[in-house]
N, C-alpha and C positions, 0 to 999 in steps of 0.2 A: 504493500499499500504506499502511495506517495505521501509526501508531506501535506498537511491540511492547509487549504488556501482560505476557507471561510469556516468559522465556528459560530453558530447561533446557539446561545445558552440562555435557557429559561425566559424565552421571549413572550412578553405579554403586551397586547394592544387592545385598547378599549376606546370606543368612539362614544362621545356624550350625545344624549338626546336632549335637545333644548325645548322648552315649553313655558307656558304661562305668559302673563302680560309683561313681566319684567325679564323674560327670557333667562330662566334658571335651568339647571340640569334636573331633569325629572327621571332619567334612566340612562343606562349605558349598554352599548352592544359589546359583548365579549368576543371580539373577532378573533383573536389569537390567544390561547390560554396555556402558558408555560410550555412552549415548544423549543426543543433543542435537537440539532443535528449538525453534521460536519460534512463539508464538500472538500474533497482532496484535489490536489492539482492534476489536471488532465482528465478528470472523470466527468460523467454526466449523471446528476441526480434528478430523477423524475420525481415531481411533486403532484400527487393526484388526490382527487376527491370530488364530491359533488359541489355544484354551484353554491357559493356563499359559505363554504367551509374555512375560508381564510387563506387560500393558497396565493391569490393576488396581493392580499394585504401583506403577507409575509414577504413576497417579492419587492413590494414597494418600501417595506421597512429596511430591507438590505440596501437599497438604493438610497435611503434617507431622504424621501420626499414627502412622507406623510405629514410632517410638521408644516410644510408649505401648503398642503392641500386640504387638511382637515382641521378646523379650528378646535382647540380643546383636547386634541387626541392624547391619550395616555400611553406612553411606551415605557417598558420596563425590561430589564435584562440586559444582555450584551450581544453584540454582533462583532466578533473579532475578525478583521480582515488582515491577512498576512501580506502586507504591501511590500514593495521594494524598499520603502523607508522603515520598515519594521511593522510589528502588529499594532493595530489601532482598533479602538471600539468606535464603530461608525455612529452608533446611537448617541454618543456623547459630543459629536461634532456639530458645529454650527454650519450655516449655509456656506460662509466664506471658507471655513476650515475644511469642508467637505470637497471643495473645488478640485484640489490636486488628485484626489482619489477617484473622481468621476471618469478620469481617463482610463483607469484600470477596471472599472465596473460599468458596463453598458447594458442596455435593455432593448430587446426586441418586442414590440407591442402586439397585442391580439388582432386588432382591426387595422388592416393596411389602408383602409379607405379614410379613416379619421386621423391616423398618427402621422400623416404627411401633409405639410401645409400647401393648400392648393394654390397659394399666391407665390410660391417659390418654385423654380425650376429644379429639376433633379440634381443638376450640378450644385446649386446653392444648399440644397437639403443635405447632401452628403458632404459638402465642404464646410458646413457651418462648424462641426466638431473640430476640424482642422484648423479653422480660424481662431477658435477659442483655446485649443490645447496645444498647438504646434507653432513653430516659427516659419512655416512654409510661406513663400510669397504667393502672389496671385497665380503665376505660371506653374509654380510648384504645386499648388492646390489643385489646379485644373488637371495636371498630369497624374496626380494621386486619385482624383475622382475617376478619371478614364480607367486607370487600373483596377480600382475597386469595382467598377461596373463590370468590367471583363471577367473579374475573379468570381462574381456571382452569377455569370451566365448572361449578361446583357451587353449591348453594343455601347462602345465608348461615346458614340454620337447621341445617345439618348440624354446626355447631360443637359442639353438645351431644351428639353421637352418638359411638360408639366404632368403632375400625377394623374390628372383625369385622362390622359392619353394612354394609360396603361391598364392592363388587367389586374385582377387581385393578386394573382401569383407574382406578376412582375412587380407590383407595388411592394410585396413583401420582401422581394429580393433587394429592392432599393432600401427598405428598412434594414435589412441585414447589412447591406454595404455601409450605411450610415453607422450602425453599431460597431462595425469593425474599422472604421476610419482611423480610430486613435489607437489601434492595436491593443485591446483590452486584455486583461487576464481572465476575468470572469464575465460571462455573457448570460443574462437572465432573460429567458425566452418565455414570455407570458402567453401561453396557448397560441403559438405563432402560426399554427395551421388549421385552427378550428373554424375560421371564416373563409376557408378555401375549399374549392371543389376536391372531391376524393382524388381524381387523377392528378391533381397539382400537389396534394399534400405529400405524396411520396417523393416527389421532385425536390420540394423544399427540405424535407427530412434528409434526403441523401446529400443535398448541398451542405446542410449544417454539419453532417458527419464528415464530408470531405474537407471542410474548412477547419473543423477541429483538429484532424490529423495534420493538415498543412501548417496551422498557426499555433498548435498546442494550446487550444482554448479549453476552458473549463465551463461547463454548462450547469444552470439550474433550470430544468425544463418543466414548466408549469403546464398541466394539462388535466383533462377530465377523461380522455380516452386511454384506457390501460394498454390496449394494443399498440398505440403510437409510442407510449412510454417504454414499454417492453422492448420494442425495436431499437430505440435510440439510447436508452438509459443503462448505466452500469449498476445503479442501485435505484430502488423505488421506496418513496416515503408516502404513506397514506394518512391523509387527514380527514377528520370528522368533527364538524361543529367547533372548529377552533383548536382540536386536539390532535396531537400526532399519535395514531394508533398502531402503526406498524412501520418497520424500516428494515430493509435488508437487500441482498443481491437481487437483481432484476429477475433473473431465472427462478430463484426460489420463491419470491413474493408472487409471481405471475403463475407459477405452476403448483406451488404448494402454499397458499396464503394461510396464515395462522389465525389472524384476528377475524372474528365473525363478520365484521363489516367488509373486510377485504375479500372474504369468500363471497359475500353478496354482490360486490362489485364485479368480480370475475365471472360469477354465474350469469350476469346480465350481458356479458359480452356474446353478440350473436355468432353462431357457428356457421362458417361459410360452406362447409361441406355437409350436404344433407344425408349423405350415406355414412358419416362418421358416427362415433359414439355420442349419444345424447348425454349432456352433462346434467347433473342434478341442480336444480334452481333453489337457491335460498330465498325463502319467502319472508320479506320484512313486513311488519304490521305498522300501520299508522304512517304519519308524515314526519319529516325531519323537524325537530323543535326549533323554536326561534332562539337566536343567540341573545335576545333580550331576556330570556327566562330559561337559561340552561338547566337541564335536569341535575339533581345532586349526584354525587359519586360518579360513575362511569356515565358520560353523556350519551352513550349508545344504549344504554340498558332499557329504555322504554320500547325500543324496536328490536332488541336482541333476541334470537331464538333460543339462546342457551342461558339467559339472565337468571341470576339467583337474588334472593332478598338482599344479600350483602352487596351486590353490585350498586345499589342505590345509596349506600352508606359511605363507602370510601373509594376515592379515585384511584384506580390501578396505575401502576408505574410500568414502564417498559421493561419486559423480562426476556431473557435469551431463551429461545425455543430450540427443540432438536434440530430443526432444518437450518439454523444458524441465524435466523432474522430475530429482531426484537419486536415483541407484540405486547400491547397493554391490556392483556386479558389473562387472568389466572386460570381460566377454564378453556383456554384456546385449544388444548389437546383433546378435549372431549368431543365425541361424535355429535353431529346436529341432524341426525337421521330423522327425528321427530318433526324437524322444522323444514324439511325439504320436500319437493314433489318432482316427479318425473315430468319432463317437458312432453 
């Protein structure tokens, strides 16, 4: 295992809910609740879970942008980034202090249609990070933009065009080129293929893998599609309602999930081969609770098919399982035959 590049330690993020005539805090959303994980140099960690589980909030916290976008947000814990300047806690940095580290941490956004400024040409979009973080002159920036466009599979002449002239897949390639412009160490990809056609998704995933090998990149790949994460990830971390419930090698988590929620996610993946063996489907009851009113103890216990009375009393910690992954469930090794049904 290579050296750690990023260490998230006991991350807690809560958003206030304002109300009343005098606008005071009436409640709070527990978006991320005591989450810890490590990303090693050169690997891809896939962060998966349902919509609203805290994946994107965690990604934004690593980029340290929540303080600028959410008034009154409460952040607790540490995000240790092992920079060329030495280890630093990103959460403790102000906006001006964060600027030198933005060159080493870049983000690819989910929606390629809203993440590109429609009033700027492609050359201006990709060249803006170079203007802020490098000493390249105008000609040097133009040459670098042309090189980046070719690197992501686009023609260098596209630099003079505007985003509306491109398809979704091409726009996402432009977003990737922008993220790579300053040669980052860590790239956070926030569901980069979810808004694309299925035929284009594989092209973008293959491009990201090729760029990782070529530039020695490290990825935090946020997604809700387990099949995509299994394809690109070295390890998979599963989140549910702000909690990290399982983390381990991609092959292990995908083929032998330990936590009941992970099993439910995997059983919902459609089987492309109708003649293959039909998997057992884990049938969850109820709807996902609101982060405004999280259940006590294990947040998954109201829907869990193997829940016990003790699950509502104490929050389980991550424990090493026989297959090698960590799972936050003391009963993960027990069968769930009574809670499954044949498709």
